[in-house]
C-alpha positions as CSV (number, residue, x, y, z in Angstrom):
1,M,0.0,0.0,0.0
2,T,1.3,3.4,-0.9
3,P,2.0,5.5,2.2
4,I,-0.2,8.6,2.5
5,I,2.9,10.6,3.4
6,E,6.5,9.6,2.6
7,A,9.7,11.5,3.3
8,R,12.7,10.5,1.2
9,A,16.0,11.7,2.5
10,I,14.7,15.1,3.5
11,T,16.9,17.7,5.0
12,R,16.1,21.3,6.2
13,I,19.0,23.7,6.5
14,L,18.6,27.3,7.5
15,P,21.0,29.4,5.4
16,G,23.2,32.0,6.8
17,P,26.8,32.8,7.8
18,V,26.6,29.6,9.9
19,P,24.0,27.3,8.4
20,V,21.8,25.5,10.8
21,T,20.6,21.9,10.1
22,L,17.1,21.3,11.4
23,I,16.4,18.0,9.7
24,N,19.2,15.7,8.5
25,G,18.4,13.0,6.0
26,I,15.2,11.5,7.3
27,D,13.3,8.7,5.6
28,L,9.8,8.1,6.9
29,A,6.5,6.6,5.8
30,I,3.1,7.4,7.4
31,E,0.4,5.0,6.5
32,G,-3.3,5.9,6.1
33,G,-6.2,4.0,7.6
34,G,-6.1,5.3,11.1
35,G,-3.7,5.2,14.1
36,L,-2.0,7.6,16.3
37,V,1.7,8.4,15.7
38,A,3.6,10.4,18.3
39,I,6.8,12.3,17.5
40,T,8.9,12.9,20.6
41,G,12.4,14.1,21.3
42,P,14.4,16.8,23.3
43,S,13.5,20.5,23.0
44,G,15.0,21.8,19.8
45,S,15.6,18.4,18.3
46,G,13.6,19.1,15.1
47,K,10.2,17.6,16.0
48,S,8.1,20.5,14.8
49,S,10.4,21.1,11.8
50,L,9.8,17.5,10.7
51,L,6.0,17.9,11.1
52,Y,6.0,21.1,9.1
53,L,7.9,19.4,6.3
54,L,5.5,16.4,6.3
55,G,2.6,18.8,6.2
56,L,3.9,20.9,3.3
57,L,4.1,23.9,5.5
58,D,7.8,24.1,4.8
59,V,10.0,22.9,1.9
60,P,13.0,20.6,2.3
61,T,16.4,21.9,1.3
62,T,17.0,18.5,-0.2
63,G,14.9,15.3,-0.6
64,D,11.3,15.0,-1.3
65,V,7.9,14.6,0.4
66,L,5.3,12.5,-1.4
67,I,1.6,12.6,-0.7
68,D,-0.2,9.5,-1.9
69,G,2.9,8.7,-4.0
70,R,2.9,12.1,-5.7
71,S,6.1,14.1,-5.5
72,T,5.8,17.6,-4.1
73,A,9.4,18.7,-4.9
74,G,8.4,20.6,-8.0
75,M,5.2,22.1,-6.8
76,D,4.6,25.8,-6.5
77,E,2.9,27.2,-3.4
78,D,-0.5,27.2,-5.0
79,D,-0.3,23.5,-5.7
80,R,1.1,22.8,-2.2
81,A,-1.8,24.8,-0.7
82,R,-4.3,22.8,-2.7
83,M,-2.8,19.6,-1.6
84,R,-2.9,20.7,2.1
85,L,-6.6,21.6,1.7
86,T,-7.6,18.3,0.2
87,S,-5.4,15.8,2.0
88,L,-4.2,17.2,5.4
89,G,-5.6,18.8,8.5
90,F,-3.7,20.8,11.1
91,V,-3.9,21.4,14.8
92,F,-1.4,23.6,16.7
93,Q,-0.6,24.3,20.3
94,F,-2.2,27.8,19.9
95,H,-5.5,27.3,18.2
96,F,-5.2,30.2,15.8
97,L,-9.0,30.7,15.6
98,L,-10.0,34.0,14.1
99,P,-11.4,36.0,17.1
100,E,-14.1,37.8,15.1
101,F,-15.6,34.7,13.7
102,S,-17.9,32.2,15.5
103,A,-16.8,28.6,16.1
104,R,-18.9,27.5,13.1
105,E,-17.5,30.2,10.8
106,N,-13.9,29.2,11.8
107,V,-14.7,25.6,10.9
108,M,-16.1,26.7,7.6
109,L,-12.9,28.5,6.5
110,P,-11.1,25.5,5.0
111,M,-14.4,24.5,3.2
112,R,-14.6,28.0,1.7
113,A,-11.0,27.8,0.6
114,L,-11.5,24.5,-1.1
115,G,-14.8,25.6,-2.8
116,R,-16.5,22.3,-3.2
117,L,-19.7,22.9,-1.1
118,R,-22.5,25.4,-1.2
119,E,-23.2,27.6,1.8
120,R,-26.0,25.4,3.3
121,A,-23.9,22.3,3.0
122,M,-20.9,24.0,4.7
123,V,-23.1,25.2,7.6
124,A,-24.5,21.7,8.0
125,R,-21.1,20.0,8.0
126,A,-19.6,22.5,10.4
127,E,-22.5,22.1,12.8
128,A,-22.3,18.3,12.6
129,I,-18.5,18.2,13.2
130,L,-18.8,20.6,16.2
131,E,-21.6,18.6,17.6
132,S,-19.6,15.3,17.3
133,L,-16.9,17.0,19.4
134,G,-19.3,17.9,22.2
135,L,-19.8,21.5,21.2
136,K,-23.5,21.5,20.4
137,G,-24.9,24.8,21.7
138,H,-21.6,26.6,21.3
139,T,-21.3,26.8,17.5
140,L,-22.3,30.5,17.3
141,K,-19.9,31.6,20.1
142,T,-16.7,33.5,19.3
143,P,-13.5,32.1,20.7
144,D,-13.4,34.5,23.6
145,K,-16.6,32.9,24.9
146,L,-15.1,29.4,24.9
147,S,-12.8,27.7,27.4
148,G,-9.3,26.6,26.3
149,G,-10.4,23.1,25.8
150,Q,-13.4,24.1,23.8
151,R,-11.2,26.3,21.6
152,Q,-8.9,23.4,20.9
153,R,-11.9,21.2,20.0
154,V,-13.0,23.9,17.5
155,A,-9.5,23.8,16.1
156,I,-9.8,20.0,15.7
157,A,-13.2,20.5,14.0
158,R,-11.6,23.0,11.6
159,A,-8.9,20.4,10.8
160,L,-11.6,17.9,10.0
161,A,-13.5,20.3,7.8
162,N,-12.4,18.9,4.4
163,N,-12.4,15.3,5.6
164,P,-8.6,14.8,5.6
165,R,-7.0,11.3,5.8
166,V,-4.2,12.7,8.1
167,I,-4.2,15.3,10.8
168,L,-0.9,16.7,11.8
169,A,-0.8,18.2,15.3
170,D,2.0,20.2,16.9
171,E,1.8,20.1,20.7
172,P,-2.0,20.1,20.6
173,T,-2.3,19.7,24.4
174,G,0.6,22.0,25.4
175,N,-1.7,24.7,26.7
176,L,-4.4,22.5,28.2
177,D,-5.1,21.2,31.7
178,S,-5.2,17.5,32.4
179,V,-8.9,17.1,31.8
180,S,-8.8,18.9,28.4
181,T,-5.7,16.9,27.5
182,R,-7.6,13.7,28.1
183,Q,-10.5,15.0,26.0
184,V,-8.3,15.8,23.1
185,L,-6.6,12.4,23.3
186,D,-10.0,10.7,23.4
187,I,-11.1,12.6,20.3
188,F,-7.9,11.7,18.4
189,R,-8.3,8.0,19.4
190,R,-12.0,8.0,18.3
191,L,-11.0,9.6,15.0
192,A,-8.3,7.0,14.5
193,V,-10.5,4.1,15.2
194,E,-13.9,5.1,13.9
195,E,-13.1,7.5,11.1
196,K,-9.8,5.8,10.1
197,T,-8.0,9.2,10.3
198,T,-4.2,8.9,10.9
199,I,-3.1,11.4,13.6
200,V,0.6,12.5,13.6
201,M,1.3,14.4,16.8
202,V,4.4,16.2,18.1
203,T,4.3,16.1,21.9
204,H,6.6,16.5,24.9
205,D,4.2,14.6,27.1
206,L,5.6,11.1,27.4
207,D,2.4,9.7,28.9
208,L,0.6,11.0,25.9
209,A,3.2,9.5,23.6
210,A,3.0,6.1,25.4
211,S,-0.6,5.8,24.4
212,A,0.2,6.1,20.7
213,D,0.2,3.2,18.3
214,R,3.6,4.3,16.9
215,R,6.3,6.5,18.4
216,L,9.1,8.3,16.5
217,N,12.0,9.8,18.4
218,V,13.9,12.8,16.8
219,V,17.3,13.7,18.1
220,D,19.5,16.4,16.4
221,G,17.4,16.3,13.3
222,R,17.5,12.6,12.8
223,L,15.3,9.6,13.7
224,A,16.8,7.9,16.7
225,A,16.2,4.9,18.9
226,L,13.6,5.4,21.7
227,P,15.1,6.2,25.1
228,P,14.9,3.6,27.8
229,S,11.5,3.7,29.5
């Protein structure tokens, strides 16, 4: 089966008088069909840099990232943006919801960008996703009227808007209390099992990582053996 995301010998080097290597020759395949993949490693090891390369939010200096077997090396930014919209969803530590928009309107933003649905269908889908995440009755509230955990659930709903096969999450529980962290993990687990969505998550929380189906350890920009438990 073709991996949904495949990295082939990717590097990421920041140019400058003293170049900085963020990612150094990583080969990696992420399968579709569900499951939770945790990316761990020391602070500054390159975890988020790797996630951004896999999600086409950054471009490798050398190497290639393939989505469903399709090379992205020669794509311009418009093509990359279209592929992100159709295949990938994103959740970040800071939810990045637009403060002037309601929860429902925030979830509809990726649908509007993709342009496949009419207004009524977008509203219905946004409402359905938010309700499935326990936010019925909150869909018309702006982010300032929601708790931190609720805002992150809206961010997850937004990531699901265009029905991606993979969600890439960068420290999605980093700003949450233990109860909200558990809620987010439960949502990810349900998506992985019931919806067959693959979740790739950068986390510093080793307990969270231990619950994943697969764990990748990044040290000095390379994949490394897991540390002793």
